Every structure is written in structure tokens, then in C-alpha cells.
N, CA and C of each residue as an Amber inpcrd file, in Angstrom:
protein
   309
  13.5670000 -25.2240000 -17.7300000  13.0430000 -25.5680000 -16.2920000
  13.9300000 -26.1800000 -15.3370000  14.0470000 -25.7580000 -14.1940000
  15.0090000 -26.0260000 -13.1090000  14.8820000 -27.3300000 -12.7770000
  16.1390000 -28.0020000 -12.5900000  16.2830000 -29.3740000 -12.0900000
  15.5320000 -29.5140000 -10.6110000  15.3850000 -30.6410000 -10.1610000
  14.7730000 -30.7930000  -8.6670000  16.0880000 -30.3170000  -7.7870000
  17.2200000 -30.5540000  -7.8830000  18.1610000 -30.5180000  -7.0300000
  18.4200000 -28.8720000  -6.6130000  18.2710000 -27.9740000  -7.7530000
  18.2360000 -26.3480000  -7.8810000  17.2370000 -26.0600000  -7.2270000
  16.0320000 -26.6040000  -7.1390000  14.9170000 -25.9450000  -6.4020000
  14.9630000 -26.4170000  -5.1180000  15.3820000 -27.6590000  -4.5720000
  15.9820000 -28.0230000  -3.2060000  16.7040000 -27.0700000  -2.7700000
  17.7320000 -26.8600000  -3.4510000  18.9200000 -25.8210000  -2.8090000
  18.0060000 -24.2490000  -2.7710000  17.4080000 -23.7460000  -3.7540000
  16.7620000 -22.7580000  -3.4800000  15.8920000 -22.6660000  -2.1700000
  15.1650000 -23.7830000  -2.1590000  14.1380000 -23.7200000  -0.9620000
  14.9820000 -23.8310000   0.3230000  16.0030000 -24.5230000   0.5030000
  16.7740000 -24.5170000   1.4330000  17.2510000 -23.1170000   2.1380000
  17.6730000 -22.3790000   1.0010000  18.1750000 -20.8800000   1.3030000
  17.1800000 -20.1340000   1.6860000  15.9390000 -20.1090000   1.0980000
  14.8530000 -19.3520000   1.4790000  14.2730000 -19.6630000   2.8620000
  14.3910000 -21.0320000   3.2050000  14.0290000 -21.4240000   4.5120000
  15.0550000 -20.9710000   5.5590000  16.1280000 -21.0820000   5.3510000
  17.1790000 -20.5370000   6.2250000  17.1630000 -18.9170000   6.5320000
  16.7360000 -18.0310000   5.1730000  16.7750000 -16.7140000   5.4580000
  15.7300000 -16.2200000   6.0970000  14.4000000 -17.0420000   6.1320000
  13.1210000 -16.4830000   6.6550000  13.1530000 -16.4930000   8.1150000
  12.2820000 -15.4250000   8.6300000  12.0710000 -15.4500000  10.1730000
  10.4310000 -15.3550000  10.1350000   9.8620000 -15.5870000   9.3830000
   8.3340000 -15.6520000   9.1030000   7.8590000 -16.9660000   9.8760000
   7.4820000 -16.6830000  11.2390000   6.7720000 -17.9830000  11.7970000
   5.9880000 -18.5790000  11.0420000   4.9170000 -17.7630000  10.6140000
   3.5790000 -18.3050000  10.1480000   3.8190000 -18.8400000   8.8780000
   4.6850000 -18.4880000   7.8970000   5.2840000 -19.0100000   6.6390000
   5.7720000 -20.2780000   6.8770000   7.0360000 -20.2860000   7.8910000
   7.3900000 -21.5990000   8.0890000   6.5690000 -22.8610000   8.7530000
   5.8190000 -22.2310000   9.6580000   4.7910000 -23.1870000  10.1680000
   3.9550000 -23.8260000   9.0050000   3.5090000 -23.1460000   8.1030000
   2.5260000 -23.6000000   7.1000000   3.4510000 -24.5490000   6.2580000
   4.6760000 -24.1390000   5.8560000   5.2790000 -24.6940000   5.0580000
   5.8370000 -26.0750000   5.6040000   6.0540000 -26.1880000   7.0950000
   6.1790000 -27.5030000   7.4950000   4.9840000 -28.3510000   7.6160000
   3.7420000 -27.7250000   7.8240000   2.6560000 -28.5360000   7.9050000
   2.1380000 -28.9640000   6.5830000   2.6030000 -28.4430000   5.4450000
   2.2210000 -29.1460000   4.2500000   3.3450000 -30.1380000   3.7650000
   4.4050000 -30.0780000   4.5120000   5.3820000 -31.3670000   4.0720000
   4.8960000 -32.4420000   5.1700000   4.3720000 -32.2630000   6.3330000
   3.8740000 -33.2690000   7.0640000   2.6070000 -33.7090000   6.7860000
   1.8560000 -33.1210000   5.8360000   0.3790000 -33.5510000   5.6200000
   0.6800000 -34.8320000   4.7450000  -0.3670000 -35.4650000   4.8090000
  -0.5270000 -37.0120000   4.1140000  -0.5800000 -36.8450000   2.6380000
  -1.1320000 -35.9470000   2.0680000  -0.9910000 -35.4700000   0.6320000
  -0.0700000 -34.5600000   0.2770000   0.9610000 -34.9030000  -0.3200000
   2.1100000 -34.0530000  -0.7770000   1.6560000 -32.8570000  -1.7880000
   0.5900000 -33.0940000  -2.5290000   0.1990000 -31.9040000  -3.3540000
  -0.5340000 -30.8080000  -2.8430000  -0.7550000 -30.8380000  -1.6620000
  -1.4750000 -29.5030000  -0.8810000  -0.6880000 -28.3870000  -0.9990000
  -1.2190000 -27.2700000  -1.2540000  -0.5470000 -26.1810000  -1.3730000
  -1.4900000 -25.1530000  -0.8730000  -0.8180000 -24.6210000   0.5790000
  -1.9350000 -23.6160000   1.2210000  -1.5320000 -22.1020000   0.7440000
  -2.6380000 -21.3720000   1.0210000  -2.3310000 -19.8290000   0.6720000
  -1.2280000 -19.4000000   1.3890000  -0.6650000 -18.2730000   1.2460000
   0.5140000 -17.4330000   1.8900000  -0.4430000 -16.9580000   2.9090000
   0.3290000 -16.6470000   4.2880000  -0.4680000 -15.8930000   5.1650000
  -0.7940000 -14.3400000   4.7840000  -1.5030000 -13.8500000   5.3530000
  -1.7980000 -12.7580000   4.9550000  -0.8210000 -11.6750000   5.4800000
  -0.5370000 -10.4640000   5.0470000   0.4970000  -9.5910000   5.6280000
   0.3640000  -9.4920000   7.0630000  -1.1440000  -9.3590000   7.4970000
  -1.4060000  -9.2900000   9.0460000  -0.9950000 -10.2040000   9.7700000
  -0.8420000 -11.6030000   9.3060000  -0.5520000 -12.8510000  10.0730000
   0.9410000 -12.6210000  10.1800000   1.6360000 -12.2650000   9.0120000
   3.0680000 -12.4610000   8.9230000   3.7220000 -11.2720000   9.7070000
   3.0500000 -10.2460000   9.8490000   4.0190000  -9.1220000  10.3760000
   3.5350000  -9.1890000  11.9170000   4.6930000  -8.5590000  12.6090000
   4.3950000  -8.6410000  14.0520000   3.7790000  -7.2920000  14.6390000
   2.7090000  -7.2690000  15.2530000   1.7510000  -6.2560000  15.8260000
   2.7910000  -5.0730000  16.1260000   2.4190000  -3.7190000  15.8120000
   3.1500000  -2.5020000  15.8630000   2.6730000  -2.2150000  17.3900000
   3.8570000  -1.6930000  17.9240000   3.4660000  -1.2770000  19.4570000
   2.8050000   0.2830000  19.3420000   2.2160000   0.7960000  20.3090000
   1.6820000   2.1280000  20.3770000   2.5660000   2.9150000  19.8950000
   3.7690000   2.9700000  20.3690000   4.9100000   4.0320000  19.8390000
   5.2710000   4.1720000  18.5180000   5.1400000   2.5100000  17.8830000
   5.2320000   2.6890000  16.3940000   4.2720000   3.1010000  15.5860000
   3.0860000   2.8060000  16.2840000   1.6020000   3.3180000  15.5870000
   1.7880000   4.8890000  15.4410000   2.0260000   5.3680000  16.6960000
   2.0750000   6.8950000  16.8090000   3.0450000   7.6090000  15.8130000
   4.2650000   7.0320000  15.7180000   5.3730000   7.3270000  15.0660000
   5.0350000   7.2290000  13.3670000   4.1840000   6.2530000  12.9170000
   3.8300000   5.8590000  11.8720000   2.9350000   6.8600000  11.3400000
   1.7960000   7.2510000  11.8640000   0.8010000   8.0790000  11.6870000
   1.0830000   9.5910000  11.9510000   2.1220000   9.9810000  12.5310000
   2.5880000  11.2620000  12.9580000   2.3160000  12.0340000  11.8320000
   1.7160000  13.3490000  11.9250000   1.4860000  14.1620000  10.6890000
   2.8790000  15.1360000  10.7100000   3.4550000  15.1780000   9.5720000
   4.4530000  15.9620000   9.3400000   4.1240000  17.2360000   8.8270000
   5.0580000  18.3250000   9.2780000   4.5640000  19.7380000   9.3190000
   5.1420000  19.9940000   7.7280000   4.1860000  20.3560000   6.8120000
   4.6760000  20.7610000   5.3850000   4.6580000  22.3130000   5.1400000
   5.5760000  22.7910000   4.9500000   5.8370000  24.2580000   4.7080000
   5.7560000  24.2530000   3.1870000   4.7690000  25.1350000   2.7490000
   4.6250000  25.4710000   1.2950000   5.3140000  26.7830000   1.0290000
   5.5650000  26.8330000  -0.1700000   6.0140000  28.0950000  -0.7780000
   5.2830000  29.3640000  -0.6470000   5.6160000  30.5770000  -0.4650000
   4.6620000  31.6390000  -0.6210000   3.9410000  31.7480000  -1.7320000
   4.2660000  31.6170000  -2.8280000   3.3130000  31.4680000  -3.8700000
   2.3420000  30.6800000  -4.1080000   2.5480000  29.4720000  -3.5040000
   1.4320000  28.3580000  -3.2190000   0.4930000  28.6780000  -2.2940000
   0.9310000  29.1360000  -1.1420000  -0.0010000  29.8110000  -0.0910000
  -0.9280000  30.8000000  -0.8070000  -0.2370000  31.7400000  -1.6930000
  -1.2230000  32.9690000  -2.2060000  -2.3040000  32.3580000  -3.1390000
  -1.6270000  31.3350000  -3.9040000  -2.7190000  30.4570000  -4.8300000
  -3.9320000  30.0110000  -3.9400000  -3.5050000  29.3190000  -2.8130000
  -4.5860000  28.5810000  -2.0480000  -5.5310000  29.6380000  -1.5200000
  -4.9270000  30.7700000  -0.8170000  -5.7120000  31.8990000  -0.3680000
  -6.7550000  32.5560000  -1.2960000  -6.1380000  32.7410000  -2.3950000
  -6.8950000  33.3130000  -3.5730000  -8.0810000  32.3790000  -3.9290000
  -7.8170000  31.0670000  -3.9390000  -9.0130000  30.2210000  -4.2930000
  -9.8150000  30.2520000  -3.2570000  -9.3860000  30.2940000  -1.9130000
 -10.4900000  30.1250000  -0.7610000 -11.4200000  31.6060000  -0.8990000
 -10.6280000  32.5480000  -1.1780000 -11.4990000  33.9830000  -1.1680000
 -12.5250000  33.7450000  -2.5100000 -12.0160000  33.1670000  -3.5140000
 -12.9880000  32.9940000  -4.6140000 -14.2260000  32.3400000  -4.0450000
 -14.0900000  31.0320000  -3.5220000 -15.1710000  30.2690000  -2.9640000
 -16.1270000  31.1240000  -2.1120000 -15.2170000  31.7070000  -1.0110000
 -16.0040000  32.3760000  -0.1440000 -16.8410000  33.5600000  -0.6990000
 -16.5570000  34.1600000  -1.8930000 -17.1880000  35.2270000  -2.5170000
 -18.0400000  34.7050000  -3.6480000 -18.1890000  33.4820000  -3.7080000
 -19.0020000  33.1030000  -4.9000000 -18.4060000  33.1500000  -6.2010000
 -17.2250000  33.2010000  -6.4240000 -16.8000000  33.1560000  -7.6120000
 -16.3570000  31.8710000  -8.1400000 -17.1670000  30.9940000  -8.4990000
 -16.9600000  29.8130000  -8.6680000 -18.1660000  29.3240000  -9.8060000
 -17.7130000  28.1290000 -10.5860000 -18.5240000  27.6230000 -11.7770000
 -19.3010000  26.3620000 -11.3530000 -20.6140000  26.2350000 -11.5630000
 -21.0300000  24.8190000 -11.0700000 -20.7680000  23.8250000 -12.3780000
 -21.1200000  22.4790000 -12.2740000 -20.5980000  21.4600000 -12.9590000
 -21.2390000  21.8220000 -14.4350000 -22.3280000  22.0040000 -14.2710000
 -23.0540000  22.3430000 -15.4720000 -22.3780000  23.4420000 -16.3450000
 -22.0930000  24.4090000 -15.5430000 -21.3660000  25.6570000 -16.3020000
 -20.0980000  24.9920000 -16.8560000 -19.2040000  24.3360000 -16.2410000
 -17.9680000  23.8220000 -16.5990000 -18.0880000  22.8100000 -17.8810000
 -19.2280000  21.8820000 -17.6710000 -19.5740000  21.0590000 -18.9250000
 -19.7650000  21.7920000 -20.4260000 -20.7260000  22.9850000 -20.0260000
 -20.9050000  23.7830000 -21.1740000 -19.7010000  24.6330000 -21.7880000
 -18.7680000  25.0170000 -20.8690000 -17.7530000  25.6780000 -21.5370000
 -16.6350000  24.4980000 -22.2250000 -16.6890000  23.4010000 -21.5130000
 -15.8770000  22.2700000 -22.1960000 -16.7650000  21.9820000 -23.7540000
 -17.5240000  21.9790000 -23.6730000 -18.5890000  21.6430000 -25.0060000
 -18.1950000  22.8840000 -26.0710000 -18.2650000  24.2320000 -25.3400000
 -17.9280000  25.2770000 -26.2220000 -16.3870000  25.1610000 -26.8650000
 -15.5280000  24.7430000 -25.9360000 -14.0010000  24.8440000 -26.2530000
 -13.7550000  23.5600000 -27.2310000 -14.4460000  22.6010000 -26.9900000
 -13.9620000  21.3040000 -27.6420000 -14.6260000  21.3720000 -29.0690000
 -16.0760000  22.2370000 -29.0020000 -16.7660000  21.9190000 -30.2700000
 -16.2260000  22.8320000 -31.4300000
């Protein structure tokens, strides 16, 4: 178990490193409260993070262009053609095939 001075030093270092207004404010309120045993929940991520600008939101959710290899595209096209032409199995047919295979 750490001694009290080690804990104090670590707390001071963390406080000096933090830029989180909500966390530091809650920490101060706990120290200023009349009851020293009060521990508040840490702020949710939404309260501790600064809101994103519209540009940041657009950049974050921007869709990336994904280029798949030709062989993957051919497999997808073949699967889509199978679905279009009814070359598929029902859930019940798959369950029956599983039972036969495992049985």
C-alpha cells in the first residue's frame, strides 16, 4: 500500500497534467465540501470532451472510398446473381444440412 505522501505527489502531478475542466471542478468541489468522504462520479465522456465543430463532425463521419480486389468483387457479384436468380437456401434447409453434416 502506498504511503500518504506518495499519493499526494501523484495527485498533484495528475492535477497539473489535466486540462479537463469538469474533472478538476468536481475534484475541487469534493475537497471544499464539508464531508471529506464524498466521492463523485467521474464526468461522462460527453461532459468532459469539448463539442466537435461541424467540420470535425463531417471529417469524422466522412466515408472512405474502399477499393476491393477484383477477385472479391467477382465473388460479391456472383453472390448477388445467386440471390437474384433464387439460388439460395432457407434457414430451415441450412439447419437440415447442418444436422446431416454433424449427425
